[in-house]
Structure formats: C-alpha cells, structure tokens
C-alpha positions in Angstrom: -6.7 -5.0 6.5 -3.6 -3.2 6.0 -0.2 -4.1 5.9 3.3 -3.3 5.7 5.9 -5.5 4.9 9.4 -4.9 5.8 12.5 -6.7 4.1 15.3 -5.9 7.5 19.0 -6.2 6.0 21.9 -5.0 7.7 22.1 -1.7 5.4 18.7 -1.4 4.5 15.0 -1.8 4.8 12.4 -2.9 1.6 8.9 -1.4 2.2 5.8 -2.8 0.9 2.4 -1.9 1.4 -0.6 -4.5 0.9 -4.4 -4.8 1.7 -6.4 -8.0 2.2 -9.3 -6.9 0.4 -7.1 -6.6 -2.6 -4.7 -9.2 -2.1 -1.7 -7.5 -3.8 1.3 -6.4 -2.3 3.4 -3.3 -3.8 6.8 -2.1 -3.3 7.1 1.2 -1.8 10.3 2.5 -0.7 13.2 1.5 0.7 15.1 3.0 4.3 18.6 3.5 4.3 19.9 2.3 8.1 21.5 4.9 9.8 20.2 4.7 13.6 17.6 2.6 15.5 15.6 6.2 15.9 16.2 6.8 12.3 15.1 3.5 11.1 11.9 3.5 13.7 10.4 6.7 12.9 11.1 5.7 9.8 9.0 2.6 10.0 6.1 4.6 12.0 5.7 7.1 9.5 5.1 4.7 6.7 2.7 3.0 9.1 0.5 6.1 9.6 1.0 7.5 6.0 -0.4 3.8 4.9 -2.8 3.0 8.3 -1.2 -0.3 8.7 -2.7 -2.2 11.3 0.0 -5.2 11.4 3.6 -5.7 10.3 4.6 -8.2 8.0 8.4 -9.1 8.6 10.3 -11.2 6.5 12.4 -14.0 8.4 15.7 -14.9 6.9 16.0 -19.1 7.8 18.1 -21.2 6.2 17.3 -23.0 3.5 17.1 -25.9 5.5 14.5 -24.2 7.7 17.0 -23.3 10.4 17.4 -20.0 12.0 20.9 -18.4 11.6 22.5 -15.3 13.1 20.7 -12.9 10.6 17.4 -14.6 11.9 18.3 -14.1 15.2 19.2 -10.6 14.7 16.0 -9.8 12.4 13.8 -11.2 15.6 15.1 -8.7 18.0 14.5 -6.0 15.7 11.1 -6.8 15.0 10.2 -7.3 18.5 11.9 -3.8 19.6 9.8 -2.7 16.5 6.3 -4.3 18.0 6.8 -2.8 21.3 8.3 0.8 20.1 5.4 1.3 17.7 2.8 -0.8 19.4 1.5 -2.6 15.8 1.2 -6.1 15.4 4.3 -7.9 14.0 4.2 -11.2 11.9 7.4 -13.0 11.1 7.3 -14.7 7.7 9.8 -17.1 6.2 11.4 -15.4 3.3 13.3 -18.1 1.7 14.5 -17.5 -1.3 12.3 -14.0 -1.4 15.4 -11.9 -2.7 15.7 -14.7 -5.6 12.1 -14.3 -6.7 12.5 -10.4 -6.3 15.9 -10.4 -8.4 14.0 -12.4 -11.0 11.2 -9.8 -11.1 13.5 -7.1 -11.5 15.6 -8.5 -14.3 11.9 -9.7 -16.1 11.3 -5.7 -16.5 14.9 -4.9 -17.7 15.9 -3.5 -14.6 19.9 -3.3 -14.0 22.4 -1.5 -11.5 22.8 0.0 -8.4 19.8 1.7 -8.2 18.1 -1.7 -9.5 19.6 -3.2 -6.5 18.3 -0.6 -4.0 15.0 -1.3 -5.4 15.3 -5.0 -5.0 15.0 -4.7 -1.1 11.4 -2.8 -1.5 10.4 -5.8 -4.3 11.3 -8.2 -1.9 9.2 -6.6 0.9 6.4 -7.0 -1.5 7.2 -10.6 -2.2 7.0 -11.8 1.3 3.9 -9.7 2.0 2.2 -11.3 -1.2 3.2 -14.9 -0.2 1.5 -13.8 3.1 -1.4 -12.1 1.8 -2.0 -15.6 0.1 -1.7 -17.7 2.7 -4.2 -15.7 4.3 -6.3 -16.4 1.1 -6.0 -19.5 1.3 -6.8 -20.4 4.9 -10.3 -18.4 4.4 -11.1 -20.4 1.5 
C-alpha cells in the first residue's frame, strides 16, 4: 500500500511518501499553508501523484500523552481532509518527531532557513516511518 505522511503545522505542512512493500518513508515537499482550499488542492495533488491509498497524519500529543489545542486543531483538519478527499486518514502520535528530524538534518550538516523548511518534510517522513515500522512489526 502507498501512503502519504503529513506533518500539519500552523504555517506549513510537511509531506512524505512511503510504500509498505519497501517499508521506507521519504520526505517529499512542504506545502506553505494559505487557505483551506489551497491546502486541500495541494494535498489532493500529492495523493494523485503518489497514488496514495491512505494518509498518516501526525498527532501532536503532549509529552504526558494528553491532547492540547494543537492536537484538537490537527484532528479537525484531518477530519476535513478525509471527508473532502475521500481518503482514509490515520492519526499517528508524533511526539518527538521534530526533535528526531532536527537531529537527522544536523547530522547531514543542514542549517538555516532552507533546512528549517525542509524539517517539516523530514518530520513527516519520521512520522510515516514510525507508522510503517509499526505495521511491519504487527505482521511478524
């Protein structure tokens, strides 16, 4: 199955692609949020381009596992995406995904504004990779 991973932020949406056969998630791009219509159109384009059958959306839980205002916002956004695009959406705990993405980016020497933007796509890949790994572990 083919997946898109989304890291939904207030300003940007990181996008990653993954395939359950390969078990690897790859950062794809970053959508700069403008309006609901723009965002939905951009996500729909990625769904078509990558033939994604499911979206894995990072759910920003607090470190204690509770859901704050940002999590509620992401849940509402994901519900809208699922309805408008008619693509199943799975919410996936994204705690520490940005920390992991930052660590990976710094390991490659990435710095500055451009790398901060790329962190969103890398965070989406971390979220999606975690999901793919969990699915692989369930089948074994």
